[in-house]
N, C-alpha and C positions, 0 to 999 in steps of 0.2 A: 532859663536857669534862675533868673532873678526873681526874688519874692518881694512883696511889699514890705516896707519898713514898718515896724510897730508904730501905731498911732498914739499909744499911751506913753506918757513919760516914764522913764525908769524910776523905780521907787528907791533905788540905792545909788548913791554917787560913789563910784569906786576911785581909789587913789590914782590908778593908772590914767584915768581920763584927764586929770589935771596936769599931766606931764607931757611935754612935747616929745612924742615918740614917733619914730618912723613907722609907716604902715607895714604890717606883716604881709608877706606874700606867700601864699600856700598853694602848692600844686596838688591837685586831687586826682588820684588814679582809681577809677571805679567803673565797673560795668553796670552799676545801677543808674538808670536814667534819672537825670536831674529832676524831672517832673514826677517821678514815682516816689512812693512812701519812704523807702529806705534811704535813698539819696537826699530827698527833701528834708526829712526829719533830722537826720544825723549831721548833714553838712550844709545843704543849700540854705535852709532857713536860718540856722545860727550865724552863718557867715554873712548873709544878707542883713540880718539884724545888727551885725557888728561892722557894717560897711564903712563906718567912720574910722575904723581901726585896722581893717585888713582887706586885702584883695584875694579873691579865690579864682584860680584858673582850673577849669575842668579839662583835664588832659586827654580825655577820651571823647571822640565825636564819631558820628555815623555818616557814612556816605552811601546813599541809597539810589538805585535806579531800578527800572522794571526787571532787570536780570539778576541783581545781587544786592546784598547789603554788606557793607564793609565797615569794620571798626578801625578807626585811626587813633593810634596812641602817640601823643606828642611828648616824647621824653626830653625834647629841647626846652620844655618849660622848666626843667630842673636847673638850668643855667641861671635862671632869674629868681628862683624860689628860695625862701628862708627855711621852709619845712615841706616835706612830702607826706601826704596822707594817702595810704592805700586802704581801700575799703573792701570788706567781705570777700567775694569770690574772684577778685582780680588776680590773685596768685593762682595760676594754673599753667598747664603745659605750654600753651601758645603765648604766654607772657613772660617766659623765662628770661629772654634777652632784656626785656624792659625792666624786670625785677633786678637784674644785675646792674643796670645803669642807675636805678633808684638807690640801691644799696651802696654804690661807689660814688655817689654824687657829692659826698662831703657835707651833707646837711642832715639834720635830724629826720629820722623816718618813723612814722607812726603807722601801725596797723589798727584799723578800727572795725569793730564788729558789734552788732546788737543782737546776735543770736548764737546759739551753740551749733554752728554750722558743721562742725566736724564730728558731731555725735547726734545726728538726726534720728528720730524714732524709726523703727523698722517699717511702719506703715505710712510714713510721711511721703507725700506725692513727689517731693524733690530729692529723696534720698539717693536714688540711683545716679542722678546727675551730679550731686554734690560729693559723692564718694570718689569721683574722678579728680575732684579738686583737692580733696583732703590732704594728701601728702605734700602738695605744694603750699597749702595754707599753713600746715604745721611747721614745715621747714622755714617758711618766711617769718612766722611768728617768733621763732627762736633767734632770728637774725636782726630784727628791728630794735630800735632804741626803746620803744615803749608800745604797749598795746592799750588802746582805749576801748572801754566797754560801756554799756548802758546801765548795768546793774552790779551791785556787789556780788550777787550770787554767780553771775557770769564771770566776774573777775576771779573768783575763787577757782572756777573750772579751767581758766586759761593760764593761771599762775604757774602751773607746772611746766609750761613751755617757755615762759619768759617771766622773770621775777619782777620786772618793772611794769606794773599794771596800774592804770589810772581810770577811775570811774567818771565819765562825762555823761550825766543822766540825760535821757530824752526830755526835752522841754516843749511845751505847747506853743505854737506860733499864734499869739493872741492877735496878730494882725490878720490872720486867716480865719480863725474860729471866733464866733461871736455868740454872745448870750441873747442877741436879738434875732434868733432864728425864727422861722415862720411858725406862728402858733397853730395849734390843732383846731380846725374849724369844723371837724366832722361830727362832733357830738359824741364820738366814741373815744375810749381810752386806747391810745396807740402804743404798742409795745414794739420796740425796734431792736434789730441786730445788724451789725455791719462787720463784714470780714470776707476775705477771699475763700476760695474752695479748700484751702488748707485747714479751715476750721470746721469741716463737716463733722469730725469726731466730737468736737466740743458741743455742737448743737445736739447731736445724737445723745449725748450724755444726759441732757435735760428734756429730751423729747416727750417723755411721759408726763412730766410736769406741765409742759406747754399744752399738751392734749387735754389734761385735766382742767387747766384754766379756760381753754376754749369751750369745753363742755359746760363749765359752770357759768360762764358769762355770756356765751352765745354771741348775739349780734351787738352786744354792748362794747365789744373790744375789736381791735384790728391788730394783726401782727404784720410788721413790715420787715422783710429780710433783704438786706442789701448785699448781694454778692454770693450768698450761700444759704441753702435750706435743704432739709431732708425730704424724701419723697412723701412720707406720711403727712408731714406738716404742709407741704405744698398743695395737697389735695383738700385742705380745709377751706371752706368758703370765706373765712375771715382772714385769710392770708394773702398778702400782696408781695410780689417779688420784684426787685429792682436789680438790673444787671450791675455787676461789679465795675467800678470806674478805676482804670489803671492810673489815671492822673490823680495825684493826691489832692490837688485843688478842686477838681471836679467831684471827687469823693466827698470832700468837706462840704461843698456846696449842696450836693445831693442829700447828705445827712442833715444839714441845717434846714433844708426846706421840706423835709419829710414829715414834719409835724409830730415828732416823737415825744410822748409823755414819759415813758419809762424805757430805759436801756437795759438789755440783758447781755451779760458778758460771761458766759460759761468758759471754763478752761480746765481741761483734764489735768489731773495731778501727776505730772511726769517731770523727770529731771530736766528735760528740754524746756517745758513751759515755765518751770520755776526760775529759769534764767531770763525769761522775757521781761520786758519793761511794762510799766503801768500805763502805756500810751492810750488805751481805750478809756480809762478813767479820766485821763487828762483831756481827751477830746470831748467826751460827753459833758464833763464838768465845765469846760470852757463855754459850752453852749447852755449851761444851766439845766441840764437834763439829769434827773436822779436815776440811779441804776442799781441793779442787783448783780453782784460780782462773785465769782468763785472765791471761797475762803482759803486761798493759797497765795504764796508769792506768785506774782508781784503785788497783788491787791491788798492783802491783809497787812502789808507793811506801811501803807499810806492812808488807807480808809479808816476813819473813826466810825465804828458801827452805830448806825442810827442817826448819825450827824452828817457825814459826807458821803454816805452810801450804805447799802445793805450787803452783808456778806452771807453767802449760803454755802453750806457744806456739800458733800457729794451725793446726798440723798435727794430724790425727787420731792419728798415731803418738805424739806427745808426750802426748796425753790418755790413750791406752791405757797408756803406760808409767807415768804418774803414778797412774792408778787401780789398776793392777796392784800398785804398791808399797803402796798403802794397803789393798788387799783382802788381800794375802798377808802383810803385816807388822803384826800387831796391836799390837806394842810401838811401832811408828812412829806408828800412829794415836793411841795413848794419849799419847805424849810431845808430839805436835803439839797435841792437844786441850788438854792441861794448859798448855803454854806460851802458846798463843793466848789462852786464858781469862785467864791472869795478865796478859798484855800489855794486853788490852782493859780489864780492870778497873782497871789502874794508870794508863792513859794516855788511854782513850777512853770513859770512862763518866761519867754525870751525877754520880755520887757523888764522883768524884775530880776532875773537870774542869769541871763544870757552871757554876762561878762565872765562867767567861769570858764567859758571856752577860750576867750582871748587871754585871760589870766594864765591858763594852763599852757597855751602855746608860747606865750612870752617867757614864762618861767623856764620852760623846757629849752628854749633858744638861749636864754641867758646862762643856764647851767652848762649847756653844750659849749658855749664860747669860753666859759671860765675853765672848762676842762678839755680844752682843745687837743692837748697832747694825748690825754687818755682816749679821746674820741678817735684820734688818728690811729692809735695802736689798736683800738677795737675794730676799726674798719679794715685795717690791714689784716688783722687776724680773721675777720669775717670773710675776706676774699680768699684767703689761703686755706681756710677751714674745710675739711672734707665734707662734701655734701652729695646726696644722691642725685642732685640736679646740677646742671651746668649753667651757672649764671655768667 
């Protein structure tokens, strides 16, 4: 679960660091594995970067033998925690008893999500599974003290279930991602894509543009797809495919050693995708890799066109134009890579901005203690409030 501490000094000295404070103790209830992206980005890496200020106990573990795999939920951690954080799909039928204990523990309860999990697109590969969790997630969202989300757009969508919503943006772990990634020694321009099978529709959206680029540049370019590719693109002689890495650290290492010159990040314009974070821009920019991104939220809210990335609309022609610019103009690639790298390290990295996590947790704990009687009334009301579930 532990990640490396950031090696770069923090650029901002926050007032809380100068004060003699007790360490925060946070109990995390999540079915996301600590080594996988959702758990690592949202909880593991921020809390590891702030290990001088807080301790994190992962309350879900796995017991496995050749016959079965069993999840163990340690609600006893609540007796020692200052705050409980419940992530993503932990609220479901089999966790009802644990959710009841969490809500009645007498400590602030946070529900954290970085996706619009209760409103997945009809063709999303996980929709049928997540529909079973939906009523439990929505009911739990109404009962917690606060919901934390990764983007303002997502915050607006969940606000109807709980008026207390706080944006904790995804931050890049600059102890993990490095601008000193392996250089491209092939003599060809390498265009790279990284993502799980859930992004098949995104690649299909620009498939014709990539086929055009392949026909135009032939053996002068190479496409590298990490984790997902369409059948037509996979048949091209200039395409290399690399299996998806479920470990986020392994994924980062694979991406950094792939020798990518240009990143492509297509994203279909859907309400679900508009709630996503800009994590791909953070990752590529931390590596100093320039990229072409879909001109929608979450990317057009952070990218300065032509300086920290290129934005392309929904037409294949715009994608061809943007890719041609980066393929043929090496100086443009270099300047965008440098500017994006500086922007991310200054404003979107754990070493520069990670303190916002501990600031929020401490302010929440302080407000809860100041309003202890209100909190007690709220929790009593929460326990007796009629619910479709038996907590």
